[in-house]
C-alpha positions as CSV (number, residue, x, y, z in Angstrom):
1,M,116.0,131.6,66.3
2,P,117.0,135.1,65.7
3,I,119.8,136.9,67.2
4,A,119.4,140.1,68.8
5,K,120.9,143.3,66.8
6,K,121.9,146.4,68.0
7,E,120.3,148.7,65.5
8,D,117.2,150.5,66.2
9,K,115.6,153.6,64.8
10,N,113.5,154.1,67.9
11,V,115.8,156.6,69.2
12,K,114.7,159.1,72.0
13,T,116.9,162.1,72.8
14,Q,119.1,161.2,75.7
15,G,117.9,163.5,78.2
16,S,114.1,162.6,77.9
17,L,114.8,159.0,78.4
18,K,117.2,159.5,80.8
19,D,114.8,161.8,82.8
20,I,111.8,159.4,82.7
21,I,113.8,156.4,83.9
22,S,115.2,158.4,86.9
23,E,112.0,159.5,88.0
24,S,110.4,155.9,87.6
25,I,113.4,154.5,89.6
26,A,113.0,157.0,92.2
27,R,109.5,156.2,92.8
28,T,109.9,152.2,92.9
29,K,109.9,150.6,96.2
30,N,112.1,147.7,94.7
31,M,115.2,149.4,94.0
32,K,117.2,147.0,96.5
33,L,115.6,144.1,95.0
34,V,117.6,144.7,91.5
35,P,121.1,145.9,92.4
36,G,122.5,148.5,89.8
37,I,118.7,149.1,88.5
38,E,119.9,152.9,88.2
39,E,122.0,151.7,85.1
40,L,118.9,151.6,82.9
41,E,119.4,155.5,82.9
42,K,122.4,154.8,80.5
43,A,119.9,153.8,77.8
44,T,119.8,156.4,75.1
45,S,117.4,154.2,72.8
46,I,114.6,151.6,72.9
47,T,117.1,149.0,71.7
48,Q,119.4,149.8,74.9
49,L,116.6,149.9,77.1
50,V,115.2,146.6,76.1
51,N,118.7,145.0,76.4
52,L,119.3,146.7,79.8
53,I,115.8,145.3,81.1
54,I,116.7,141.9,80.3
55,L,120.2,141.8,81.5
56,K,119.3,143.3,84.9
57,A,116.3,140.6,85.1
58,W,119.3,138.0,84.5
59,Q,121.4,139.7,87.1
60,A,118.5,139.8,89.6
61,K,118.1,136.1,88.9
62,A,114.5,136.7,87.7
63,S,112.6,134.0,85.9
64,D,110.1,136.2,84.0
65,I,110.1,139.5,82.5
66,H,106.4,141.0,82.5
67,I,105.7,144.1,80.2
68,D,102.2,145.0,81.2
69,P,100.1,147.7,79.6
70,T,98.0,150.0,82.2
71,G,95.6,152.6,81.5
72,D,98.2,155.2,81.6
73,A,101.4,153.5,81.7
74,L,103.7,150.7,80.6
75,L,104.7,148.4,83.9
76,I,108.1,146.7,83.8
77,R,108.0,143.7,86.2
78,Y,110.5,140.8,87.3
79,R,109.3,137.4,88.7
80,I,111.9,136.8,91.3
81,D,111.6,133.6,93.3
82,G,108.0,133.2,92.2
83,I,107.2,136.7,93.2
84,V,106.4,139.4,90.8
85,Y,107.8,142.8,91.7
86,D,107.1,146.3,90.1
87,V,110.8,147.7,88.7
88,L,110.0,150.3,86.2
89,S,107.0,152.3,84.8
90,L,107.4,153.8,81.3
91,P,105.1,156.4,79.6
92,K,102.3,154.7,77.7
93,E,103.4,156.1,74.5
94,D,106.5,154.0,74.7
95,Q,104.5,150.8,74.7
96,P,104.6,150.4,70.9
97,L,108.1,151.0,70.6
98,V,109.1,148.6,73.3
99,V,106.7,145.9,72.0
100,T,107.9,146.3,68.5
101,R,111.5,145.8,69.4
102,I,110.8,142.7,71.1
103,K,108.5,141.4,68.2
104,V,111.8,142.4,65.7
105,L,114.1,140.4,67.8
106,S,111.7,137.2,68.2
107,G,111.2,137.2,64.6
108,L,107.4,137.9,65.0
109,R,105.0,140.1,63.0
110,T,105.2,143.8,63.9
111,D,102.0,144.7,62.0
112,E,100.0,141.8,63.9
113,H,98.4,143.6,67.1
114,A,95.0,141.3,67.3
115,M,96.5,137.8,67.5
116,A,98.6,135.9,70.3
117,Q,102.1,135.2,69.3
118,D,105.1,133.2,70.5
119,G,108.8,133.8,69.7
120,R,112.1,133.1,71.1
121,F,115.5,135.0,70.6
122,R,119.0,135.1,71.9
123,I,120.7,138.4,73.1
124,H,124.5,139.0,74.0
125,E,124.8,141.8,76.6
126,N,127.7,142.5,78.8
127,E,129.5,139.3,78.0
128,V,126.3,137.3,78.8
129,D,124.4,135.3,76.4
130,M,120.7,134.9,77.3
131,D,117.8,133.0,75.8
132,L,114.4,134.1,76.1
133,R,110.9,132.6,75.1
134,V,108.3,135.1,74.5
135,S,104.8,135.4,74.5
136,I,102.8,138.3,73.6
137,V,99.0,138.5,73.7
138,P,96.4,141.5,73.0
139,T,94.6,143.1,76.0
140,Y,92.2,145.7,76.4
141,S,95.1,148.3,77.4
142,G,97.3,147.0,74.6
143,E,99.8,143.9,73.9
144,D,101.0,142.4,76.9
145,V,104.6,140.9,76.8
146,V,105.9,137.8,79.0
147,M,109.6,136.9,78.4
148,R,111.0,133.8,80.2
149,L,114.6,133.8,80.6
150,L,115.9,130.5,79.5
151,V,120.0,130.2,80.5
152,G,120.3,126.3,79.3
153,E,123.0,124.2,81.0
154,A,123.8,127.1,83.7
155,R,120.4,126.5,85.2
156,L,120.5,122.7,85.4
157,I,120.1,121.4,89.1
158,G,121.4,118.1,90.3
159,L,118.6,115.8,91.8
160,D,120.3,115.7,95.0
161,D,120.1,119.4,95.3
162,L,116.4,120.1,94.8
163,G,115.2,119.4,98.4
164,F,114.3,115.9,98.3
165,S,114.3,114.0,101.8
166,A,116.6,111.2,101.8
167,K,113.8,108.6,101.7
168,D,112.3,110.2,98.5
169,L,115.6,110.4,97.0
170,E,116.2,106.8,97.6
171,L,112.7,105.8,96.3
172,I,113.1,108.1,93.0
173,K,116.7,106.7,92.3
174,H,115.4,103.1,92.7
175,Y,112.8,103.7,89.8
176,I,114.7,105.8,87.5
177,H,117.2,102.8,87.0
178,K,114.1,100.5,86.1
179,P,114.5,99.7,82.4
180,Y,110.5,100.6,81.8
181,G,107.6,102.1,83.2
182,M,106.5,105.8,83.8
183,I,107.7,108.4,86.2
184,L,105.3,111.2,86.3
185,A,105.8,114.9,87.9
186,T,102.9,116.7,88.7
187,G,101.9,120.3,89.8
188,P,100.8,123.7,88.7
189,T,102.7,125.7,85.9
190,G,105.9,126.9,87.6
191,S,106.2,124.4,90.1
192,G,109.6,123.1,88.8
193,K,108.6,119.7,87.1
194,T,110.7,120.0,84.1
195,T,113.7,120.7,86.3
196,T,112.9,117.4,88.2
197,L,112.9,115.7,85.1
198,Y,116.0,117.2,83.8
199,S,117.8,116.4,86.8
200,I,116.8,112.8,86.5
201,L,118.0,112.9,82.9
202,Q,121.4,114.0,83.9
203,I,121.8,110.9,86.1
204,L,120.4,108.7,83.2
205,N,122.6,110.4,80.5
206,K,125.2,107.8,79.7
207,R,127.0,106.9,76.4
208,D,125.4,103.3,76.3
209,V,121.7,104.5,76.2
210,S,119.5,106.6,73.9
211,I,117.5,109.4,75.6
212,I,115.0,111.4,73.1
213,T,112.9,114.2,74.2
214,I,109.9,116.2,72.8
215,E,109.2,119.4,74.5
216,D,107.4,122.6,74.2
217,P,109.6,124.7,74.4
218,I,113.1,123.1,74.8
219,E,114.0,124.8,78.1
220,Y,117.5,123.1,78.5
221,S,120.1,122.1,76.0
222,V,121.7,118.9,77.0
223,P,124.6,117.4,75.4
224,G,124.3,113.5,74.5
225,I,120.4,113.8,74.7
226,T,118.2,114.1,71.2
227,Q,115.7,117.0,71.7
228,I,112.8,117.5,69.6
229,Q,110.6,120.9,69.7
230,V,106.7,120.6,69.4
231,N,105.7,122.5,66.4
232,P,102.0,122.8,65.6
233,Q,102.3,124.5,62.3
234,T,103.9,121.3,61.0
235,N,101.4,119.1,62.8
236,L,104.4,117.9,65.2
237,T,102.3,117.6,68.5
238,F,103.2,115.6,71.5
239,A,101.3,112.8,70.4
240,A,102.8,112.8,66.8
241,G,106.2,113.1,68.0
242,L,105.8,110.6,70.9
243,R,104.7,108.0,68.0
244,S,107.9,108.8,66.0
245,I,110.3,108.7,68.7
246,V,109.0,105.1,69.6
247,R,110.3,104.0,66.3
248,Q,113.8,105.6,67.0
249,D,115.0,102.9,69.2
250,P,115.3,104.8,72.5
251,N,115.9,103.6,75.8
252,I,114.5,106.6,77.7
253,I,111.9,109.0,76.4
254,M,110.9,112.4,78.2
255,V,107.5,114.0,76.8
256,G,107.2,117.6,78.1
257,E,103.6,117.3,79.1
258,I,100.8,114.7,78.9
259,R,97.9,116.9,77.6
260,D,95.5,114.6,76.1
261,N,94.1,111.2,75.7
262,E,96.3,110.4,72.6
263,T,99.5,111.4,74.0
264,A,98.8,109.4,77.5
265,A,97.6,106.3,75.4
266,I,101.0,106.5,73.2
267,G,102.8,107.2,76.3
268,V,101.5,104.1,78.3
269,N,102.2,101.8,75.3
270,A,105.6,103.1,75.1
271,A,106.2,102.0,78.9
272,M,104.6,98.9,78.4
273,T,107.0,97.9,75.6
274,G,110.3,98.2,77.3
275,H,111.0,102.2,77.6
276,L,111.4,104.3,80.5
277,L,108.9,107.3,80.1
278,L,109.4,110.6,81.7
279,S,106.5,113.2,81.7
280,T,104.8,115.8,83.6
281,I,100.9,116.4,84.1
282,H,98.9,119.0,85.7
283,T,97.2,117.9,88.8
284,N,97.2,119.2,92.5
285,D,98.9,116.3,94.3
286,A,100.6,112.8,93.3
287,A,97.4,110.9,94.2
288,T,95.2,112.7,91.3
289,T,97.7,111.8,88.7
290,L,96.2,108.4,88.6
291,P,92.1,109.2,88.4
292,R,93.5,111.8,85.9
293,L,94.6,109.2,83.7
294,L,91.5,107.2,84.0
295,D,89.9,110.3,82.9
296,M,91.8,110.3,79.7
297,G,90.6,106.9,79.1
298,I,93.5,104.7,80.1
299,E,92.5,101.4,81.5
300,P,93.2,100.9,85.1
301,F,95.3,97.6,84.6
302,L,97.6,99.8,82.2
303,I,97.9,102.4,84.7
304,A,98.8,100.1,87.6
305,S,101.5,98.1,85.5
306,T,103.2,101.2,83.8
307,V,103.3,104.0,86.5
308,N,106.1,103.5,88.9
309,I,105.9,106.7,91.0
310,A,104.1,110.1,90.8
311,I,106.0,113.0,92.3
312,G,103.8,115.9,93.4
313,Q,105.7,119.2,94.1
314,R,105.5,123.2,94.6
315,L,108.4,125.7,94.8
316,V,109.0,127.7,98.2
317,R,111.2,130.5,98.9
318,K,114.3,129.8,101.0
319,L,115.0,131.7,103.9
320,C,118.5,133.6,103.6
321,E,121.2,132.1,105.7
322,K,122.5,135.4,106.6
323,C,119.6,137.0,108.4
324,K,116.8,134.4,109.1
325,V,116.0,134.2,112.8
326,Q,114.2,132.0,115.1
327,Y,111.2,132.9,117.0
328,T,108.1,131.3,118.8
329,P,105.1,131.3,116.3
330,T,102.2,133.6,117.6
331,P,98.6,131.9,118.4
332,E,97.2,133.6,114.9
333,E,100.0,131.4,112.8
334,R,99.0,128.5,114.5
335,T,95.4,129.0,113.9
336,A,96.0,129.6,110.3
337,L,98.4,126.4,110.0
338,G,95.7,124.3,111.7
339,D,93.2,125.2,108.5
340,V,95.9,123.4,106.3
341,I,98.1,121.2,108.4
342,P,97.3,118.0,110.8
343,E,96.5,119.2,114.1
344,K,99.3,116.7,115.3
345,L,102.0,118.7,113.4
346,V,100.8,122.0,114.5
347,S,100.6,120.9,118.3
348,S,104.2,119.9,118.1
349,L,105.5,123.2,116.7
350,D,107.7,124.9,119.1
351,K,109.9,127.2,117.1
352,A,110.0,128.6,113.5
353,W,112.1,130.9,111.4
354,R,111.3,133.9,109.6
355,A,112.8,136.4,107.2
356,E,114.4,139.5,108.2
357,G,116.1,140.9,105.0
358,C,119.7,141.9,104.5
359,A,121.9,143.2,101.7
360,A,122.7,139.4,100.7
361,C,119.1,138.9,100.2
362,N,118.2,142.3,98.5
363,H,116.3,142.8,101.6
364,T,113.7,140.2,100.9
365,G,114.7,137.6,103.6
366,Y,114.7,135.1,100.9
367,A,117.2,133.5,98.6
368,K,116.3,131.1,95.7
369,R,113.9,128.5,95.8
370,V,113.6,125.0,97.0
371,G,110.8,122.2,96.1
372,I,108.4,120.8,98.6
373,Y,107.6,117.0,97.4
374,E,105.7,113.9,97.7
375,V,106.5,110.7,96.0
376,L,103.8,108.4,95.6
377,E,105.0,104.7,95.0
378,I,102.8,102.5,93.0
379,N,103.1,99.5,95.2
380,E,100.8,96.6,95.3
381,A,98.1,98.7,97.8
382,I,97.8,101.5,95.7
383,K,97.8,99.2,92.5
384,R,94.6,97.5,94.1
385,L,92.8,100.9,94.5
386,I,93.6,101.7,90.9
387,M,92.1,98.5,89.9
388,R,88.7,99.4,91.5
389,R,88.9,103.2,90.6
390,A,89.3,104.7,94.1
391,S,89.2,108.5,94.3
392,A,92.3,110.7,94.8
393,D,91.5,111.0,98.6
394,E,91.5,107.3,98.9
395,I,94.8,106.7,97.1
396,H,96.5,109.6,99.2
397,K,95.2,108.2,102.4
398,A,96.5,104.8,101.7
399,A,99.8,106.1,100.6
400,Q,100.5,108.1,103.8
401,E,99.6,105.0,105.6
402,N,102.2,103.1,103.7
403,G,104.8,106.0,104.6
404,M,104.3,108.5,102.1
405,T,105.3,112.1,103.3
406,S,102.9,114.5,101.9
407,M,103.8,117.8,100.5
408,L,102.2,119.6,103.5
409,E,104.2,117.5,105.8
410,D,107.6,118.0,103.8
411,A,106.8,121.8,103.7
412,F,106.3,122.0,107.6
413,I,109.5,119.9,108.1
414,K,111.6,122.4,106.0
415,A,109.8,125.3,107.9
416,V,110.7,123.9,111.3
417,N,114.3,123.5,110.0
418,G,114.8,126.8,108.7
419,V,114.9,126.2,105.2
420,T,111.6,128.3,104.6
421,S,109.2,130.3,106.7
422,L,105.6,129.4,107.9
423,E,104.3,132.5,106.2
424,E,105.9,131.2,103.0
425,L,104.6,127.7,103.6
426,L,101.1,129.2,103.9
427,R,101.3,131.4,100.9
428,V,102.3,128.3,98.4
429,I,99.5,125.9,100.1
430,R,96.9,128.4,99.8
431,D,97.9,129.2,96.1
């Protein structure tokens, strides 16, 4: 993995670059969101500017940096707590310099502008070590760059701190200590699935067990765990890697994602032969995980025999503890909630909480994120539904009748208790 270097020939005069940045910062509406953003004015070269853009993103606790070309500008945006904010606008003529600098850092081809490229690099700035995953794609307006900030062990979160209810936490801890079977986390991209699996691995990571992962990419470095990076160029796919891992005598296997029929089949076989397998899958909720495996060609009896639990999840922004206020929901809010939440819950709503904004939360009203979850236990009732290839709706209904708290209900409880807001609940559920 390339290490960032300080040299760069793409140097502008200090006055011109400083003036451009100063004017852009003066225009931005999100100055308060990124404390110290004016420090970008210190940049005297594209090298320094790129380094400071990354450092400021890290200080603002951004998960991603977007460098988006538009018709007449290069827009720098940060994703903070799931929301993308405009931070800086540079002249369009700076686009090749900025993109080339990032390509150099990532070890990518600087002369390739028509194909997508993926890379990764580490950078040290202001005594901070940052690891970034880079994706560059060609667009009509020029090459678009997204950099994901990966801060390794520093961002690992314990299972108890993810936001699971006591009931769901007890259920998960029961099944992760089973010697075999599958535990699946499901949800859209960016819903915290990998974080959930890593929090489970932290509990299971003991000296007397062997844990091997295959990931794309490796997002967290975990001492004591053997981690393998997918590499399509050498035909090291999830399926090929998983096939090899099974021969390495592991107790526990984590597969970054079940994407295809082959990976699903090998994973189920591993879970059937004495391994605990953790993985993610892309579905809208926990119940849909089971029909999805059927669609991948897995026989019903194998799914019923191997899957222990499916965890459906999303992420919502947490209200700032310093400035949140309680209020009485408006009739309009109740109507909007009634479109997505059972009427019995809406009718019970008396008070809720909302974001006000203060210096502690950079005037957003929110600080960090928390998960909303549903944990589907594959009990005998669910197994019978799997065997007759029941729909996701039937499975979800049966699970709720057996005591499962749905994601909607979990989100509602968190909103009522002041963890998040009704506005945030509706934003995430509608997405």
